[in-house]
C-alpha positions as CSV (number, residue, x, y, z in Angstrom):
1,M,53.7,-112.3,-54.2
2,S,56.6,-113.3,-51.9
3,Y,58.7,-115.4,-54.2
4,R,62.4,-115.9,-53.5
5,D,64.9,-118.3,-55.1
6,E,67.9,-119.8,-53.4
7,A,70.1,-116.9,-54.4
8,Y,67.8,-114.5,-52.5
9,H,70.4,-113.3,-50.0
10,L,72.3,-115.6,-47.7
11,Y,73.9,-114.3,-44.6
12,S,77.6,-115.4,-44.2
13,G,79.5,-116.1,-41.0
14,I,76.4,-116.3,-38.8
15,N,75.0,-119.5,-37.3
16,F,71.2,-119.4,-37.2
17,T,70.6,-122.9,-36.0
18,E,70.6,-122.0,-32.3
19,H,67.3,-121.8,-30.6
20,S,65.5,-118.4,-30.3
21,G,62.0,-117.6,-29.1
22,T,59.7,-119.8,-27.1
23,D,61.0,-123.1,-25.8
24,F,58.7,-125.5,-27.5
25,S,60.5,-128.7,-26.3
26,K,57.7,-129.7,-24.0
27,Y,54.8,-128.9,-26.3
28,S,52.9,-131.6,-28.2
29,L,51.5,-130.8,-31.6
30,E,48.1,-130.4,-30.0
31,D,49.5,-128.0,-27.4
32,L,51.1,-126.0,-30.1
33,K,47.8,-125.7,-32.0
34,K,46.1,-124.4,-28.8
35,L,48.9,-121.8,-28.3
36,W,48.6,-120.8,-32.0
37,N,44.9,-120.3,-31.6
38,A,45.4,-118.3,-28.4
39,T,48.0,-116.1,-30.2
40,L,45.8,-115.5,-33.1
41,K,42.9,-114.5,-30.9
42,Q,45.1,-111.9,-29.2
43,G,45.2,-110.1,-32.5
44,M,47.8,-109.1,-35.0
45,H,49.0,-105.6,-36.1
46,G,48.4,-106.5,-39.8
47,I,47.9,-109.2,-42.3
48,C,48.5,-109.5,-46.0
49,F,45.3,-109.9,-48.0
50,S,44.9,-113.0,-50.2
51,M,42.5,-112.3,-53.1
52,Y,42.1,-115.5,-55.0
53,E,39.9,-118.5,-54.5
54,D,40.7,-121.9,-56.0
55,G,40.8,-121.6,-59.8
56,Q,41.4,-117.8,-59.7
57,Q,44.7,-116.0,-60.3
58,P,46.0,-112.5,-61.0
59,G,44.4,-111.0,-64.0
60,D,40.9,-112.3,-63.0
61,K,38.4,-109.6,-62.0
62,I,37.5,-110.2,-58.4
63,T,34.1,-109.0,-57.1
64,E,33.4,-106.7,-54.2
65,A,31.3,-109.4,-52.5
66,Q,34.2,-111.8,-52.5
67,V,36.6,-109.2,-51.0
68,E,34.1,-108.2,-48.3
69,R,33.5,-111.8,-47.3
70,R,37.2,-112.3,-46.7
71,V,37.7,-108.9,-45.0
72,K,34.9,-109.9,-42.5
73,I,36.7,-113.2,-41.8
74,L,39.9,-111.3,-41.0
75,K,38.4,-108.4,-39.1
76,P,38.4,-110.0,-35.6
77,Y,42.1,-110.8,-35.8
78,T,43.9,-107.7,-37.2
79,K,44.0,-103.9,-37.1
80,W,45.5,-103.5,-40.6
81,I,45.1,-105.1,-44.0
82,R,47.7,-104.9,-46.7
83,S,46.7,-105.1,-50.4
84,F,49.1,-105.5,-53.3
85,S,47.3,-103.9,-56.3
86,C,44.8,-101.2,-57.2
87,I,43.2,-102.8,-60.3
88,E,41.2,-105.9,-61.3
89,G,39.1,-105.9,-58.1
90,N,42.0,-105.2,-55.7
91,E,40.6,-101.7,-55.4
92,H,37.8,-103.2,-53.3
93,V,40.2,-104.3,-50.5
94,P,40.9,-100.9,-48.9
95,K,37.3,-99.8,-49.4
96,M,36.0,-102.9,-47.7
97,A,38.7,-102.7,-45.0
98,K,37.7,-99.1,-44.2
99,K,34.0,-100.1,-44.2
100,H,34.7,-102.6,-41.5
101,G,36.9,-100.2,-39.4
102,L,40.4,-101.5,-40.4
103,K,43.4,-99.5,-41.4
104,T,45.1,-100.0,-44.8
105,L,48.5,-100.4,-46.4
106,V,47.6,-100.1,-50.1
107,G,50.1,-101.2,-52.8
108,A,50.4,-100.3,-56.5
109,W,51.8,-103.4,-58.2
110,L,54.6,-102.3,-60.5
111,S,56.3,-104.3,-63.2
112,D,57.9,-103.9,-66.6
113,N,54.4,-103.3,-68.1
114,K,54.3,-99.5,-68.2
115,A,50.7,-99.3,-69.3
116,D,49.6,-101.4,-66.3
117,N,51.8,-99.3,-64.1
118,E,49.9,-96.2,-65.1
119,K,46.6,-97.8,-64.1
120,E,48.1,-98.9,-60.8
121,I,49.6,-95.5,-59.9
122,E,46.4,-93.6,-60.9
123,G,44.4,-96.2,-58.9
124,L,46.5,-95.7,-55.8
125,I,46.2,-91.9,-56.0
126,Q,42.5,-92.1,-56.5
127,L,42.0,-94.5,-53.6
128,A,44.0,-92.2,-51.3
129,K,42.0,-89.2,-52.4
130,E,38.9,-91.2,-51.5
131,G,40.3,-91.5,-48.0
132,V,40.8,-95.3,-47.9
133,V,44.6,-95.4,-47.9
134,D,46.5,-95.0,-44.6
135,I,49.9,-95.9,-46.1
136,A,50.7,-96.0,-49.8
137,A,53.2,-98.6,-51.1
138,V,54.6,-97.8,-54.6
139,G,55.7,-101.2,-55.9
140,N,56.5,-104.6,-54.3
141,E,59.9,-106.3,-54.9
142,V,60.2,-104.8,-58.4
143,L,63.9,-104.2,-57.9
144,Y,64.3,-107.8,-56.7
145,R,62.6,-109.0,-59.9
146,N,64.7,-106.6,-62.0
147,E,61.6,-105.3,-63.8
148,L,62.3,-101.6,-63.3
149,T,65.5,-99.6,-62.9
150,L,66.0,-97.7,-59.6
151,D,65.5,-94.4,-61.4
152,E,62.2,-95.6,-62.9
153,L,61.0,-96.7,-59.5
154,L,62.0,-93.5,-57.8
155,G,60.1,-91.6,-60.5
156,Y,56.9,-93.4,-59.5
157,I,57.6,-92.8,-55.8
158,K,58.2,-89.1,-56.3
159,R,55.0,-88.8,-58.4
160,V,52.9,-90.4,-55.7
161,K,54.4,-88.3,-53.0
162,K,53.7,-85.2,-54.9
163,A,50.1,-86.2,-55.5
164,L,49.6,-87.3,-51.9
165,P,51.4,-84.9,-49.6
166,N,49.4,-86.0,-46.5
167,T,49.8,-89.8,-46.9
168,P,52.9,-91.7,-45.9
169,V,54.5,-93.2,-49.0
170,G,57.1,-96.0,-49.2
171,Y,58.2,-99.0,-51.3
172,V,58.2,-102.7,-50.4
173,D,61.2,-104.9,-51.0
174,A,63.5,-107.4,-49.3
175,Y,65.2,-106.0,-46.3
176,Y,68.7,-105.8,-47.9
177,E,67.6,-103.7,-50.8
178,F,67.5,-100.7,-48.5
179,S,71.2,-101.2,-47.7
180,V,72.0,-101.7,-51.4
181,H,70.0,-98.6,-52.5
182,P,70.1,-95.8,-49.9
183,E,68.1,-93.7,-52.3
184,L,65.1,-95.8,-51.4
185,V,65.4,-94.7,-47.8
186,A,66.0,-91.0,-48.8
187,H,62.8,-90.9,-50.9
188,S,60.5,-92.9,-48.6
189,D,58.4,-91.6,-45.7
190,I,58.3,-95.0,-44.2
191,I,60.5,-98.2,-44.7
192,L,58.5,-101.2,-45.9
193,S,60.6,-104.4,-45.5
194,N,60.0,-108.0,-46.4
195,C,61.8,-110.5,-44.1
196,Y,61.7,-114.3,-44.8
197,P,64.0,-116.6,-43.0
198,Y,62.3,-119.5,-44.8
199,W,63.5,-118.3,-48.2
200,E,67.1,-118.1,-46.9
201,G,67.0,-121.7,-45.9
202,T,67.0,-121.1,-42.2
203,H,66.2,-123.9,-39.7
204,I,63.0,-123.1,-37.7
205,D,65.0,-123.0,-34.4
206,G,67.0,-120.1,-35.7
207,A,64.3,-118.4,-37.8
208,L,63.3,-115.8,-35.2
209,G,67.0,-114.8,-34.6
210,H,67.5,-114.6,-38.3
211,M,64.6,-112.3,-38.8
212,Q,65.8,-110.1,-35.9
213,H,69.1,-109.7,-37.8
214,M,67.1,-108.8,-41.0
215,Y,65.3,-106.1,-39.1
216,A,68.4,-104.8,-37.5
217,Q,70.0,-104.5,-40.9
218,V,67.1,-102.3,-42.1
219,E,67.2,-100.3,-38.9
220,S,70.9,-99.5,-39.3
221,V,70.2,-97.7,-42.6
222,A,66.6,-96.4,-42.0
223,Q,67.7,-92.9,-40.8
224,G,65.3,-93.1,-37.9
225,K,62.3,-93.6,-40.1
226,L,59.5,-96.0,-39.1
227,I,60.1,-99.5,-40.3
228,L,57.3,-102.0,-41.0
229,I,57.8,-105.7,-41.6
230,T,55.5,-105.9,-44.6
231,E,55.8,-109.6,-45.1
232,T,57.0,-112.6,-43.1
233,G,55.6,-116.1,-42.8
234,W,56.2,-119.8,-43.0
235,P,54.4,-122.4,-45.2
236,S,52.5,-125.3,-43.6
237,E,53.1,-127.8,-46.4
238,G,55.3,-128.4,-49.4
239,G,59.0,-128.9,-49.9
240,S,62.1,-127.5,-48.2
241,L,64.9,-125.1,-48.9
242,K,68.2,-126.1,-47.3
243,S,67.4,-126.3,-43.6
244,A,64.0,-124.7,-43.9
245,F,61.2,-127.3,-43.8
246,S,57.6,-126.7,-44.6
247,S,55.3,-128.3,-42.0
248,E,52.3,-127.6,-39.8
249,E,54.5,-127.7,-36.7
250,N,57.1,-125.2,-38.1
251,A,54.4,-122.9,-39.4
252,I,52.8,-122.8,-36.0
253,K,56.0,-122.2,-34.2
254,Y,57.0,-119.4,-36.5
255,F,53.7,-117.6,-36.2
256,I,53.8,-117.8,-32.4
257,N,57.4,-116.6,-32.2
258,T,57.0,-113.7,-34.6
259,Q,53.8,-112.4,-33.0
260,A,55.3,-112.6,-29.5
261,W,58.5,-110.8,-30.5
262,A,56.7,-108.1,-32.6
263,K,54.5,-107.2,-29.7
264,K,57.2,-107.2,-27.1
265,A,59.5,-105.1,-29.3
266,N,56.7,-102.9,-30.6
267,I,57.5,-103.8,-34.2
268,K,54.6,-103.4,-36.6
269,T,54.4,-106.6,-38.7
270,F,52.1,-107.8,-41.5
271,Y,51.9,-111.5,-41.5
272,F,52.0,-113.4,-44.8
273,S,49.4,-114.5,-45.5
274,S,45.7,-114.7,-44.8
275,F,44.4,-117.5,-47.1
276,D,46.1,-120.3,-49.0
277,E,46.2,-119.6,-52.7
278,S,46.6,-122.4,-55.2
279,W,47.8,-120.2,-58.1
280,K,51.1,-119.4,-56.3
281,T,52.5,-122.9,-57.0
282,G,53.5,-121.6,-60.5
283,D,56.3,-119.4,-59.2
284,E,57.1,-120.8,-55.8
285,G,56.7,-124.5,-56.3
286,D,54.4,-126.6,-54.0
287,V,55.1,-124.5,-50.9
288,G,53.5,-121.5,-52.7
289,A,50.0,-122.7,-52.0
290,Y,50.3,-123.0,-48.2
291,W,51.3,-119.7,-46.7
292,G,47.9,-118.9,-45.2
293,L,46.6,-118.9,-41.7
294,W,43.4,-120.0,-43.3
295,D,43.2,-122.7,-45.9
296,K,41.8,-122.2,-49.4
297,H,38.3,-122.9,-48.1
298,E,38.6,-120.0,-45.7
299,K,38.8,-122.3,-42.6
300,L,41.4,-121.7,-39.9
301,K,44.1,-124.3,-40.3
302,F,44.7,-125.2,-36.7
């Protein structure tokens, strides 16, 4: 649920090829893997939850047992879990996360299907009233996909805020949407921003610097509200986009750099993603199946 195309949003006039972050020049691949493991064991603020095993896809009903198994795998490494939907088994994610002592960023998946939107919104409100929602996200990249108008989206946000006066409510989209649509900031309690240097074709050596610019762009319009990076990541296999290459080495470097920067700057970040999901190749091409820190068999990659 992170798809970008080449027209996503390219910075102009800024060179992102210069090195930023850790100097990896003296690290072998094995050294990088050891540092990746050490970084992971130090723990993350948050991670995006991957629902689907091989052969499954959105629309399939996922069991509570499957969700709990995956939550238990993630528990030692994260404080928060982010979910993307409130139906078709996704409602189990915040319940199982809370059961295992984790905090939750819970999303209602909105689209141009108004009937499903009603199910999602009502599901989100119900989960919050059950006490398993720490932050409510009303939609994910629905403006980027042009599936709702801004007014339609704001109507859903206002509805959830009215129903949940004691729960922080926001909307997730690409970082630049908050500059394009200041109304999103005005009606959000918290700013939920996706930042992907990969999808803007950035070379790995400049990827951290590029993400810092993305964050700064959101910060400049956030009106002092708390900003969360709700998605960022790098695929470990697949193709390439301009200067962004999918590889084990680049995925390792990006994870290490983003975690170190986020902790040093106290920026709350949800890494994308937890487990590889084969179904994602349909939208994203071959790279779509390889965004996880764990592979599709639920084994750590490195």
